Backbone bond lengths (Angstrom), bond angles and torsions (degrees), N, CA, C in turn:
res aa  C-N    CA-C-N  psi(-1)  N-CA   C-N-CA  omega(-1)  CA-C   N-CA-C  phi
1 M - - - 1.438 - - 1.524 108.66 -
2 E 1.309 116.76 129.93 1.449 121.81 177.00 1.519 109.72 -87.55
3 N 1.319 115.60 166.14 1.447 121.13 -179.01 1.516 111.16 -121.30
4 I 1.311 115.48 146.54 1.452 122.12 169.76 1.521 105.15 -114.46
5 F 1.322 116.89 114.92 1.459 121.64 179.84 1.516 108.66 -112.98
6 W 1.285 116.61 132.99 1.449 119.93 173.92 1.509 109.37 -167.71
7 S 1.305 115.55 161.32 1.455 121.66 177.45 1.513 108.55 -114.97
8 A 1.316 116.21 123.22 1.456 120.45 -179.35 1.518 111.57 -96.09
9 S 1.298 117.51 3.50 1.456 120.81 -177.40 1.526 109.66 -58.28
10 G 1.314 116.02 104.16 1.446 121.20 -179.71 1.518 114.03 79.57
11 A 1.323 118.11 -6.69 1.464 120.81 -175.02 1.526 112.82 -92.65
12 L 1.318 117.81 -36.63 1.457 121.23 -177.36 1.522 110.50 -126.22
13 T 1.317 115.21 139.21 1.458 119.28 172.76 1.521 108.44 -76.60
14 T 1.315 116.01 166.90 1.465 120.73 176.33 1.518 110.32 -57.53
15 E 1.326 116.98 -42.32 1.470 120.56 179.79 1.524 111.40 -64.83
16 S 1.323 117.27 -41.56 1.468 120.64 -179.98 1.526 111.26 -64.88
17 Y 1.331 117.19 -42.64 1.463 120.49 178.56 1.524 110.32 -64.12
18 S 1.336 116.94 -41.71 1.464 121.21 178.73 1.521 110.74 -64.13
19 D 1.326 116.78 -42.86 1.468 120.66 176.65 1.528 110.80 -60.89
20 M 1.329 116.23 -39.63 1.457 120.00 178.97 1.533 110.51 -63.32
21 L 1.334 117.37 -43.29 1.468 120.43 178.06 1.531 110.69 -59.22
22 M 1.338 117.02 -42.91 1.470 120.47 178.70 1.523 110.76 -64.25
23 Q 1.331 117.03 -40.39 1.470 120.51 179.22 1.518 110.74 -64.70
24 I 1.330 116.98 -39.51 1.462 120.21 178.53 1.524 110.29 -62.37
25 V 1.325 117.14 -42.93 1.469 120.20 178.38 1.526 110.08 -60.04
26 D 1.321 116.14 -41.82 1.463 120.67 -177.42 1.523 113.31 -68.60
27 T 1.331 118.20 -24.97 1.466 119.92 -171.64 1.522 115.57 -119.73
28 S 1.316 118.66 -17.56 1.459 120.49 -173.02 1.518 112.43 -85.77
29 K 1.303 114.97 140.28 1.463 121.12 177.64 1.524 112.48 -108.34
30 N 1.337 117.17 -28.51 1.458 121.40 -174.56 1.519 111.16 -116.79
31 P 1.331 117.39 142.06 1.461 119.57 177.83 1.528 111.95 -69.47
32 L 1.315 115.71 141.03 1.456 123.28 178.51 1.523 108.87 -131.74
33 T 1.308 115.67 179.10 1.457 122.16 171.58 1.521 107.42 -107.73
34 L 1.317 116.88 124.80 1.460 123.07 179.27 1.516 108.13 -114.18
35 R 1.312 116.07 121.22 1.463 120.70 176.50 1.519 107.83 -113.90
36 G 1.297 116.11 98.22 1.461 122.15 -179.39 1.512 111.06 -103.89
37 W 1.321 116.04 66.32 1.461 120.43 -178.38 1.517 110.24 -59.42
38 G 1.307 116.31 128.93 1.455 122.01 179.17 1.515 113.42 88.79
39 A 1.331 118.58 -8.84 1.460 121.51 -175.77 1.530 110.84 -90.19
40 K 1.337 114.75 141.18 1.463 121.78 172.80 1.522 108.23 -123.40
41 Y 1.325 116.42 152.72 1.460 121.50 -179.14 1.522 109.64 -118.93
42 N 1.345 115.17 158.95 1.459 121.42 177.16 1.533 109.50 -100.14
43 D 1.325 116.62 -169.37 1.470 120.37 -178.37 1.527 112.56 -59.30
44 C 1.336 116.98 -38.80 1.472 120.05 177.14 1.523 110.02 -63.99
45 G 1.320 115.62 -44.54 1.453 120.62 179.36 1.519 111.96 -64.16
46 A 1.335 116.39 -33.81 1.472 120.30 178.72 1.519 110.81 -62.53
47 K 1.315 115.80 -40.06 1.468 120.89 178.57 1.531 110.56 -64.12
48 A 1.329 116.06 -44.99 1.467 121.01 179.39 1.526 111.13 -68.07
49 R 1.329 116.49 -42.02 1.465 121.07 -179.99 1.527 110.76 -60.90
50 A 1.329 116.13 -43.04 1.469 120.46 178.69 1.530 110.86 -61.15
51 E 1.318 116.80 -38.79 1.465 120.64 178.24 1.522 110.97 -66.09
52 L 1.330 116.97 -42.01 1.467 119.92 178.27 1.526 110.83 -63.34
53 L 1.312 117.65 -42.91 1.460 120.81 177.25 1.525 110.85 -61.23
54 R 1.336 116.18 -39.99 1.463 120.98 177.71 1.531 111.05 -60.98
55 R 1.323 116.01 -32.77 1.471 121.52 179.99 1.524 113.35 -84.42
56 G 1.320 117.71 3.38 1.447 120.37 175.49 1.519 116.24 100.42
57 W 1.321 117.73 6.72 1.459 121.15 177.57 1.522 109.86 -70.30
58 T 1.321 115.70 154.76 1.457 123.26 169.04 1.523 106.33 -113.59
59 I 1.333 117.02 123.30 1.464 120.90 -175.56 1.525 109.17 -128.28
60 T 1.316 115.34 128.70 1.454 122.57 173.77 1.519 107.54 -120.72
61 D 1.335 117.21 119.21 1.454 121.67 176.72 1.527 108.12 -149.90
62 E 1.313 117.10 -166.84 1.464 121.01 -175.69 1.527 113.51 -95.08
63 G 1.332 117.38 5.36 1.463 120.16 176.03 1.511 113.51 92.28
64 E 1.315 114.46 -169.63 1.464 121.06 -173.32 1.521 111.94 -86.49
65 Q 1.330 114.77 135.93 1.461 122.80 174.21 1.519 107.96 -83.26
66 D 1.297 118.09 137.82 1.462 121.41 179.99 1.522 111.34 -80.07
67 G 1.350 115.28 133.19 1.459 122.23 170.40 1.512 116.44 66.68
68 G 1.346 113.64 178.66 1.452 121.87 173.09 1.505 116.24 74.78
69 V 1.332 117.98 33.61 1.462 119.38 179.98 1.526 109.72 -125.65
70 D 1.307 115.83 147.66 1.461 122.26 176.78 1.528 107.72 -83.59
71 I 1.323 116.05 101.64 1.465 121.16 -176.16 1.529 111.29 -60.76
72 D 1.341 118.54 -35.58 1.468 120.19 178.10 1.520 110.76 -59.28
73 R 1.317 116.74 -38.72 1.461 120.87 179.25 1.527 110.24 -63.05
74 C 1.322 116.65 -39.34 1.462 120.43 -179.70 1.520 111.53 -68.18
75 T 1.319 116.87 -41.62 1.457 119.12 -176.43 1.520 111.61 -72.27
76 K 1.318 118.40 -20.87 1.464 121.51 178.00 1.517 111.96 -78.93
77 W 1.330 117.84 -22.18 1.459 121.65 179.72 1.518 109.30 -94.05
78 N 1.308 115.67 127.08 1.452 121.47 175.54 1.515 108.41 -130.63
79 P 1.337 116.06 136.52 1.459 117.96 179.61 1.525 111.51 -61.79
80 P 1.329 116.83 140.73 1.464 119.54 176.42 1.521 110.02 -70.41
81 N 1.288 116.22 157.07 1.467 120.39 174.45 1.509 108.80 -75.31
82 P 1.346 117.04 125.58 1.478 118.99 -177.74 1.514 112.54 -67.66
């Protein structure tokens, strides 16, 4: 298993980190370890993060950010079938 190491402290917004999680779900085939220190995700990111965990990923981040997400945007995104 390979690792993705990075620090999001001040580098990524909650929306950017959540978008990244969704992009990883859409493109990744193999489980990795993601260490997003300082990063928080929104409701969309929570959906993607749960899918990555289901696929065997190990993720360390700062957890879910409360509020401020476009729920319609989240419901329109669905993880692809691996």
